[in-house]
N, C-alpha and C positions, 0 to 999 in steps of 0.2 A: 154713746161714745164709739162703740164698735161700728155702728152703721155709718157714722160720720167718716170714720177712717176708710171704710170700704168705698164710700161714695167719692172721697177725695182721691182715692187710688194711689198712684205712684208717689205723689207728694208726701204721703204719710207712711208709705210702706216701710221705709228705713226706720222711722221713729217707732213704728209698731213693733218691728223686730227687736229693737233695743228694749222697748217696754216689756215685751214677752220674756226676753232673757232675764231682765231684772226681776220680774215676777217669779220666774222659775227658781232663781237663786233664793228669793225671799221665802217661797213655799218650802224649799228643801231645808231651810234653816229653822222652820217652825218646830 
């Protein structure tokens, strides 16, 4: 998944940032 995002570059960078923010919130709440 990560490799695909990096290969895709700018097209997915914004989605990647949103995903990371969501994961950070999720992990904080564990």
